[in-house]
Biopython code that builds the backbone (N, CA, C, O; Angstrom):
import numpy as np
from Bio.PDB.StructureBuilder import StructureBuilder

atoms = [
    (1, "UNK", "N", (4.043, 20.018, -3.409)),
    (1, "UNK", "CA", (3.123, 18.920, -3.293)),
    (1, "UNK", "C", (3.171, 18.336, -1.882)),
    (1, "UNK", "O", (4.200, 18.396, -1.209)),
    (2, "UNK", "N", (2.080, 17.788, -1.457)),
    (2, "UNK", "CA", (2.020, 17.049, -0.199)),
    (2, "UNK", "C", (1.943, 15.571, -0.533)),
    (2, "UNK", "O", (1.107, 15.155, -1.336)),
    (3, "UNK", "N", (2.811, 14.776, 0.079)),
    (3, "UNK", "CA", (2.817, 13.329, -0.132)),
    (3, "UNK", "C", (2.212, 12.666, 1.096)),
    (3, "UNK", "O", (2.665, 12.893, 2.218)),
    (4, "UNK", "N", (1.200, 11.856, 0.883)),
    (4, "UNK", "CA", (0.543, 11.112, 1.958)),
    (4, "UNK", "C", (0.728, 9.629, 1.653)),
    (4, "UNK", "O", (0.390, 9.166, 0.564)),
    (5, "UNK", "N", (1.264, 8.893, 2.613)),
    (5, "UNK", "CA", (1.515, 7.459, 2.419)),
    (5, "UNK", "C", (0.807, 6.677, 3.515)),
    (5, "UNK", "O", (1.419, 6.332, 4.526)),
    (6, "UNK", "N", (-0.493, 6.391, 3.320)),
    (6, "UNK", "CA", (-1.229, 5.667, 4.368)),
    (6, "UNK", "C", (-0.841, 4.192, 4.437)),
    (6, "UNK", "O", (-0.553, 3.562, 3.420)),
    (7, "UNK", "N", (-0.840, 3.661, 5.648)),
    (7, "UNK", "CA", (-0.710, 2.214, 5.817)),
    (7, "UNK", "C", (-2.047, 1.586, 5.448)),
    (7, "UNK", "O", (-3.101, 2.193, 5.641)),
    (8, "UNK", "N", (-2.000, 0.385, 4.925)),
    (8, "UNK", "CA", (-3.240, -0.353, 4.717)),
    (8, "UNK", "C", (-3.785, -0.792, 6.071)),
    (8, "UNK", "O", (-3.018, -1.001, 7.011)),
    (9, "UNK", "N", (-5.082, -0.931, 6.174)),
    (9, "UNK", "CA", (-5.660, -1.401, 7.436)),
    (9, "UNK", "C", (-5.031, -2.722, 7.875)),
    (9, "UNK", "O", (-4.930, -3.674, 7.100)),
    (10, "UNK", "N", (-4.611, -2.752, 9.147)),
    (10, "UNK", "CA", (-3.990, -3.952, 9.696)),
    (10, "UNK", "C", (-2.487, -4.002, 9.530)),
    (10, "UNK", "O", (-1.849, -4.940, 10.009)),
    (11, "UNK", "N", (-1.899, -3.012, 8.859)),
    (11, "UNK", "CA", (-0.456, -2.942, 8.666)),
    (11, "UNK", "C", (0.069, -1.695, 9.365)),
    (11, "UNK", "O", (-0.678, -0.746, 9.604)),
    (12, "UNK", "N", (1.362, -1.704, 9.693)),
    (12, "UNK", "CA", (1.914, -0.571, 10.432)),
    (12, "UNK", "C", (1.200, -0.465, 11.767)),
    (12, "UNK", "O", (1.046, -1.456, 12.480)),
    (13, "UNK", "N", (0.769, 0.736, 12.098)),
    (13, "UNK", "CA", (0.056, 0.947, 13.356)),
    (13, "UNK", "C", (-1.436, 1.179, 13.133)),
    (13, "UNK", "O", (-2.121, 1.713, 14.005)),
    (14, "UNK", "N", (-1.937, 0.781, 11.971)),
    (14, "UNK", "CA", (-3.352, 0.994, 11.674)),
    (14, "UNK", "C", (-4.211, -0.166, 12.173)),
    (14, "UNK", "O", (-3.736, -1.289, 12.340)),
    (15, "UNK", "N", (-5.467, 0.133, 12.401)),
    (15, "UNK", "CA", (-6.422, -0.878, 12.847)),
    (15, "UNK", "C", (-6.808, -1.777, 11.674)),
    (15, "UNK", "O", (-6.897, -1.302, 10.541)),
    (16, "UNK", "N", (-7.039, -3.069, 11.925)),
    (16, "UNK", "CA", (-7.496, -3.949, 10.849)),
    (16, "UNK", "C", (-8.932, -3.620, 10.435)),
    (16, "UNK", "O", (-9.649, -2.912, 11.142)),
    (17, "UNK", "N", (-9.325, -4.135, 9.304)),
    (17, "UNK", "CA", (-10.665, -3.867, 8.781)),
    (17, "UNK", "C", (-11.772, -4.536, 9.585)),
    (17, "UNK", "O", (-12.927, -4.119, 9.498)),
    (18, "UNK", "N", (-11.454, -5.542, 10.349)),
    (18, "UNK", "CA", (-12.500, -6.261, 11.077)),
    (18, "UNK", "C", (-13.162, -7.329, 10.226)),
    (18, "UNK", "O", (-14.259, -7.794, 10.536)),
    (19, "UNK", "N", (-12.492, -7.711, 9.157)),
    (19, "UNK", "CA", (-12.946, -8.780, 8.262)),
    (19, "UNK", "C", (-11.938, -9.914, 8.413)),
    (19, "UNK", "O", (-10.730, -9.680, 8.374)),
    (20, "UNK", "N", (-12.422, -11.130, 8.583)),
    (20, "UNK", "CA", (-11.519, -12.261, 8.828)),
    (20, "UNK", "C", (-10.450, -12.394, 7.745)),
    (20, "UNK", "O", (-9.270, -12.552, 8.060)),
    (21, "UNK", "N", (-10.846, -12.334, 6.487)),
    (21, "UNK", "CA", (-9.892, -12.460, 5.382)),
    (21, "UNK", "C", (-10.184, -11.398, 4.327)),
    (21, "UNK", "O", (-10.807, -11.693, 3.307)),
    (22, "UNK", "N", (-9.734, -10.150, 4.568)),
    (22, "UNK", "CA", (-10.010, -9.093, 3.590)),
    (22, "UNK", "C", (-9.322, -9.388, 2.262)),
    (22, "UNK", "O", (-8.232, -9.958, 2.219)),
    (23, "UNK", "N", (-9.988, -8.983, 1.176)),
    (23, "UNK", "CA", (-9.401, -9.169, -0.141)),
    (23, "UNK", "C", (-8.995, -7.807, -0.709)),
    (23, "UNK", "O", (-9.160, -6.776, -0.059)),
    (24, "UNK", "N", (-8.471, -7.823, -1.911)),
    (24, "UNK", "CA", (-7.978, -6.599, -2.544)),
    (24, "UNK", "C", (-9.095, -5.563, -2.650)),
    (24, "UNK", "O", (-8.856, -4.374, -2.438)),
    (25, "UNK", "N", (-10.294, -5.994, -2.970)),
    (25, "UNK", "CA", (-11.428, -5.074, -3.074)),
    (25, "UNK", "C", (-11.738, -4.398, -1.746)),
    (25, "UNK", "O", (-12.116, -3.227, -1.720)),
    (26, "UNK", "N", (-11.582, -5.122, -0.647)),
    (26, "UNK", "CA", (-11.806, -4.535, 0.677)),
    (26, "UNK", "C", (-10.772, -3.449, 0.964)),
    (26, "UNK", "O", (-11.106, -2.390, 1.496)),
    (27, "UNK", "N", (-9.518, -3.715, 0.610)),
    (27, "UNK", "CA", (-8.472, -2.714, 0.814)),
    (27, "UNK", "C", (-8.682, -1.503, -0.099)),
    (27, "UNK", "O", (-8.434, -0.370, 0.313)),
    (28, "UNK", "N", (-9.132, -1.734, -1.324)),
    (28, "UNK", "CA", (-9.433, -0.622, -2.230)),
    (28, "UNK", "C", (-10.536, 0.254, -1.643)),
    (28, "UNK", "O", (-10.444, 1.480, -1.681)),
    (29, "UNK", "N", (-11.572, -0.370, -1.105)),
    (29, "UNK", "CA", (-12.640, 0.393, -0.471)),
    (29, "UNK", "C", (-12.126, 1.214, 0.700)),
    (29, "UNK", "O", (-12.570, 2.342, 0.914)),
    (30, "UNK", "N", (-11.191, 0.652, 1.457)),
    (30, "UNK", "CA", (-10.622, 1.377, 2.596)),
    (30, "UNK", "C", (-9.808, 2.580, 2.136)),
    (30, "UNK", "O", (-9.870, 3.645, 2.751)),
    (31, "UNK", "N", (-9.046, 2.418, 1.061)),
    (31, "UNK", "CA", (-8.259, 3.540, 0.537)),
    (31, "UNK", "C", (-9.185, 4.640, 0.018)),
    (31, "UNK", "O", (-8.955, 5.819, 0.285)),
    (32, "UNK", "N", (-10.223, 4.265, -0.715)),
    (32, "UNK", "CA", (-11.167, 5.272, -1.213)),
    (32, "UNK", "C", (-11.888, 5.964, -0.061)),
    (32, "UNK", "O", (-12.152, 7.164, -0.134)),
    (33, "UNK", "N", (-12.209, 5.232, 0.995)),
    (33, "UNK", "CA", (-12.836, 5.844, 2.169)),
    (33, "UNK", "C", (-11.866, 6.802, 2.852)),
    (33, "UNK", "O", (-12.277, 7.851, 3.349)),
    (34, "UNK", "N", (-10.587, 6.451, 2.878)),
    (34, "UNK", "CA", (-9.576, 7.349, 3.435)),
    (34, "UNK", "C", (-9.503, 8.639, 2.638)),
    (34, "UNK", "O", (-9.491, 9.727, 3.215)),
    (35, "UNK", "N", (-9.456, 8.527, 1.317)),
    (35, "UNK", "CA", (-9.420, 9.734, 0.476)),
    (35, "UNK", "C", (-10.613, 10.635, 0.781)),
    (35, "UNK", "O", (-10.459, 11.847, 0.928)),
    (36, "UNK", "N", (-11.783, 10.050, 0.874)),
    (36, "UNK", "CA", (-12.995, 10.823, 1.147)),
    (36, "UNK", "C", (-12.937, 11.459, 2.539)),
    (36, "UNK", "O", (-13.255, 12.639, 2.693)),
    (37, "UNK", "N", (-12.534, 10.688, 3.549)),
    (37, "UNK", "CA", (-12.470, 11.204, 4.923)),
    (37, "UNK", "C", (-11.437, 12.315, 5.060)),
    (37, "UNK", "O", (-11.608, 13.235, 5.859)),
    (38, "UNK", "N", (-10.358, 12.225, 4.272)),
    (38, "UNK", "CA", (-9.321, 13.248, 4.315)),
    (38, "UNK", "C", (-9.692, 14.483, 3.506)),
    (38, "UNK", "O", (-8.971, 15.481, 3.524)),
    (39, "UNK", "N", (-10.820, 14.416, 2.793)),
    (39, "UNK", "CA", (-11.268, 15.552, 1.994)),
    (39, "UNK", "C", (-10.430, 15.772, 0.746)),
    (39, "UNK", "O", (-10.344, 16.890, 0.239)),
    (40, "UNK", "N", (-9.813, 14.709, 0.252)),
    (40, "UNK", "CA", (-8.974, 14.835, -0.936)),
    (40, "UNK", "C", (-9.830, 14.826, -2.192)),
    (40, "UNK", "O", (-10.755, 14.024, -2.320)),
    (41, "UNK", "N", (-9.520, 15.703, -3.096)),
    (41, "UNK", "CA", (-10.187, 15.711, -4.397)),
    (41, "UNK", "C", (-9.460, 14.730, -5.299)),
    (41, "UNK", "O", (-9.179, 13.597, -4.909)),
    (42, "UNK", "N", (-9.158, 15.181, -6.510)),
    (42, "UNK", "CA", (-8.382, 14.331, -7.413)),
    (42, "UNK", "C", (-6.969, 14.192, -6.872)),
    (42, "UNK", "O", (-6.385, 15.157, -6.379)),
    (43, "UNK", "N", (-6.430, 12.999, -6.967)),
    (43, "UNK", "CA", (-5.089, 12.738, -6.451)),
    (43, "UNK", "C", (-4.202, 12.155, -7.539)),
    (43, "UNK", "O", (-4.677, 11.540, -8.494)),
    (44, "UNK", "N", (-2.909, 12.362, -7.371)),
    (44, "UNK", "CA", (-1.896, 11.639, -8.132)),
    (44, "UNK", "C", (-1.478, 10.493, -7.217)),
    (44, "UNK", "O", (-1.132, 10.732, -6.060)),
    (45, "UNK", "N", (-1.503, 9.264, -7.706)),
    (45, "UNK", "CA", (-1.255, 8.117, -6.843)),
    (45, "UNK", "C", (-0.157, 7.235, -7.416)),
    (45, "UNK", "O", (-0.021, 7.092, -8.631)),
    (46, "UNK", "N", (0.625, 6.646, -6.513)),
    (46, "UNK", "CA", (1.647, 5.680, -6.879)),
    (46, "UNK", "C", (1.462, 4.436, -6.033)),
    (46, "UNK", "O", (1.282, 4.530, -4.819)),
    (47, "UNK", "N", (1.504, 3.285, -6.656)),
    (47, "UNK", "CA", (1.411, 2.026, -5.939)),
    (47, "UNK", "C", (2.420, 1.039, -6.463)),
    (47, "UNK", "O", (2.661, 0.955, -7.667)),
    (48, "UNK", "N", (3.011, 0.289, -5.549)),
    (48, "UNK", "CA", (3.983, -0.733, -5.922)),
    (48, "UNK", "C", (3.513, -2.083, -5.412)),
    (48, "UNK", "O", (3.050, -2.190, -4.276)),
    (49, "UNK", "N", (3.624, -3.096, -6.222)),
    (49, "UNK", "CA", (3.268, -4.474, -5.913)),
    (49, "UNK", "C", (1.790, -4.564, -5.521)),
    (49, "UNK", "O", (0.931, -4.252, -6.345)),
    (50, "UNK", "N", (1.468, -4.977, -4.303)),
    (50, "UNK", "CA", (0.044, -5.090, -3.944)),
    (50, "UNK", "C", (-0.625, -3.727, -3.937)),
    (50, "UNK", "O", (-1.821, -3.625, -4.208)),
    (51, "UNK", "N", (0.136, -2.669, -3.628)),
    (51, "UNK", "CA", (-0.421, -1.312, -3.689)),
    (51, "UNK", "C", (-0.862, -0.945, -5.092)),
    (51, "UNK", "O", (-1.836, -0.213, -5.264)),
    (52, "UNK", "N", (-0.154, -1.449, -6.101)),
    (52, "UNK", "CA", (-0.537, -1.193, -7.490)),
    (52, "UNK", "C", (-1.847, -1.894, -7.823)),
    (52, "UNK", "O", (-2.714, -1.324, -8.485)),
    (53, "UNK", "N", (-1.983, -3.122, -7.364)),
    (53, "UNK", "CA", (-3.214, -3.874, -7.631)),
    (53, "UNK", "C", (-4.398, -3.200, -6.930)),
    (53, "UNK", "O", (-5.483, -3.082, -7.501)),
    (54, "UNK", "N", (-4.179, -2.765, -5.703)),
    (54, "UNK", "CA", (-5.238, -2.075, -4.959)),
    (54, "UNK", "C", (-5.641, -0.793, -5.677)),
    (54, "UNK", "O", (-6.830, -0.498, -5.802)),
    (55, "UNK", "N", (-4.659, -0.032, -6.149)),
    (55, "UNK", "CA", (-4.988, 1.204, -6.878)),
    (55, "UNK", "C", (-5.723, 0.925, -8.184)),
    (55, "UNK", "O", (-6.574, 1.719, -8.584)),
    (56, "UNK", "N", (-5.419, -0.172, -8.853)),
    (56, "UNK", "CA", (-6.155, -0.515, -10.072)),
    (56, "UNK", "C", (-7.622, -0.761, -9.740)),
    (56, "UNK", "O", (-8.504, -0.378, -10.509)),
    (57, "UNK", "N", (-7.889, -1.395, -8.606)),
    (57, "UNK", "CA", (-9.272, -1.598, -8.165)),
    (57, "UNK", "C", (-9.935, -0.264, -7.815)),
    (57, "UNK", "O", (-11.112, -0.053, -8.108)),
    (58, "UNK", "N", (-9.175, 0.628, -7.190)),
    (58, "UNK", "CA", (-9.706, 1.967, -6.877)),
    (58, "UNK", "C", (-10.068, 2.709, -8.161)),
    (58, "UNK", "O", (-11.125, 3.334, -8.253)),
    (59, "UNK", "N", (-9.173, 2.632, -9.155)),
    (59, "UNK", "CA", (-9.408, 3.301, -10.431)),
    (59, "UNK", "C", (-10.665, 2.771, -11.111)),
    (59, "UNK", "O", (-11.429, 3.541, -11.695)),
    (60, "UNK", "N", (-10.881, 1.471, -11.039)),
    (60, "UNK", "CA", (-12.077, 0.884, -11.648)),
    (60, "UNK", "C", (-13.349, 1.380, -10.960)),
    (60, "UNK", "O", (-14.375, 1.562, -11.615)),
    (61, "UNK", "N", (-13.289, 1.599, -9.656)),
    (61, "UNK", "CA", (-14.467, 2.048, -8.904)),
    (61, "UNK", "C", (-14.731, 3.539, -9.027)),
    (61, "UNK", "O", (-15.874, 3.967, -9.190)),
    (62, "UNK", "N", (-13.652, 4.334, -8.948)),
    (62, "UNK", "CA", (-13.808, 5.793, -8.936)),
    (62, "UNK", "C", (-12.755, 6.458, -9.816)),
    (62, "UNK", "O", (-11.843, 7.107, -9.305)),
    (63, "UNK", "N", (-12.871, 6.302, -11.130)),
    (63, "UNK", "CA", (-11.846, 6.873, -12.013)),
    (63, "UNK", "C", (-11.712, 8.388, -11.896)),
    (63, "UNK", "O", (-10.635, 8.940, -12.121)),
    (64, "UNK", "N", (-12.795, 9.051, -11.548)),
    (64, "UNK", "CA", (-12.748, 10.510, -11.426)),
    (64, "UNK", "C", (-11.901, 10.975, -10.244)),
    (64, "UNK", "O", (-11.553, 12.152, -10.164)),
    (65, "UNK", "N", (-11.572, 10.086, -9.343)),
    (65, "UNK", "CA", (-10.793, 10.404, -8.147)),
    (65, "UNK", "C", (-9.324, 10.659, -8.474)),
    (65, "UNK", "O", (-8.618, 11.297, -7.692)),
    (66, "UNK", "N", (-8.853, 10.163, -9.633)),
    (66, "UNK", "CA", (-7.428, 10.183, -9.941)),
    (66, "UNK", "C", (-7.092, 11.126, -11.090)),
    (66, "UNK", "O", (-7.723, 11.108, -12.148)),
    (67, "UNK", "N", (-6.074, 11.952, -10.843)),
    (67, "UNK", "CA", (-5.559, 12.850, -11.868)),
    (67, "UNK", "C", (-4.533, 12.101, -12.709)),
    (67, "UNK", "O", (-4.507, 12.223, -13.933)),
    (68, "UNK", "N", (-3.694, 11.330, -12.041)),
    (68, "UNK", "CA", (-2.683, 10.514, -12.694)),
    (68, "UNK", "C", (-2.332, 9.366, -11.746)),
    (68, "UNK", "O", (-2.487, 9.483, -10.531)),
    (69, "UNK", "N", (-1.857, 8.256, -12.317)),
    (69, "UNK", "CA", (-1.515, 7.100, -11.493)),
    (69, "UNK", "C", (-0.280, 6.428, -12.091)),
    (69, "UNK", "O", (-0.187, 6.253, -13.306)),
    (70, "UNK", "N", (0.654, 6.058, -11.240)),
    (70, "UNK", "CA", (1.837, 5.288, -11.654)),
    (70, "UNK", "C", (1.835, 3.986, -10.864)),
    (70, "UNK", "O", (1.645, 3.985, -9.647)),
    (71, "UNK", "N", (2.047, 2.888, -11.562)),
    (71, "UNK", "CA", (2.002, 1.570, -10.940)),
    (71, "UNK", "C", (3.260, 0.803, -11.301)),
    (71, "UNK", "O", (3.742, 0.880, -12.431)),
    (72, "UNK", "N", (3.787, 0.066, -10.339)),
    (72, "UNK", "CA", (4.981, -0.723, -10.607)),
    (72, "UNK", "C", (4.967, -2.037, -9.851)),
    (72, "UNK", "O", (4.365, -2.144, -8.783)),
    (73, "UNK", "N", (5.629, -3.025, -10.405)),
    (73, "UNK", "CA", (5.821, -4.292, -9.742)),
    (73, "UNK", "C", (4.574, -5.100, -9.490)),
    (73, "UNK", "O", (4.546, -5.918, -8.571)),
    (74, "UNK", "N", (3.532, -4.890, -10.291)),
    (74, "UNK", "CA", (2.275, -5.618, -10.056)),
    (74, "UNK", "C", (2.195, -6.845, -10.962)),
    (74, "UNK", "O", (2.760, -6.887, -12.055)),
    (75, "UNK", "N", (1.477, -7.825, -10.463)),
    (75, "UNK", "CA", (1.259, -9.034, -11.278)),
    (75, "UNK", "C", (0.229, -8.742, -12.358)),
    (75, "UNK", "O", (-0.660, -7.915, -12.155)),
    (76, "UNK", "N", (0.331, -9.388, -13.471)),
    (76, "UNK", "CA", (-0.628, -9.158, -14.558)),
    (76, "UNK", "C", (-1.749, -10.160, -14.497)),
    (76, "UNK", "O", (-2.654, -10.125, -15.331)),
]
sb = StructureBuilder()
sb.init_structure("model")
sb.init_model(0)
sb.init_chain("A")
sb.init_seg("    ")
for serial, (resi, resn, name, xyz) in enumerate(atoms, 1):
    if name == "N":
        sb.init_residue(resn, " ", resi, " ")
    sb.init_atom(name, np.array(xyz, "f"), 0.0, 1.0, " ", f" {name:<3s}", serial, name[0])
structure = sb.get_structure()
C-alpha cells in the first residue's frame, strides 16, 4: 500500500486556502480536490480529531470516493 498524508491548506508547508476564516467544509473541499488532482480513485482513509470531522464531510459529499474509513478522536 502507499500511504499519503497531506497537510491541510495553511498547515505544515502548504499554502493557505486564501479564505479569511476557512471552515471544515472548505477543508473537506480541499482534500477532495487533492484526491482528484492526484488521480486517486477509491481510497482507504484515516482521520484523527479535526481530520476525522473533515473526512466525515468528505464522505457526505463523495461517498463513492471511499473504500473504507477509520475515524478517531472526533467530537460528536
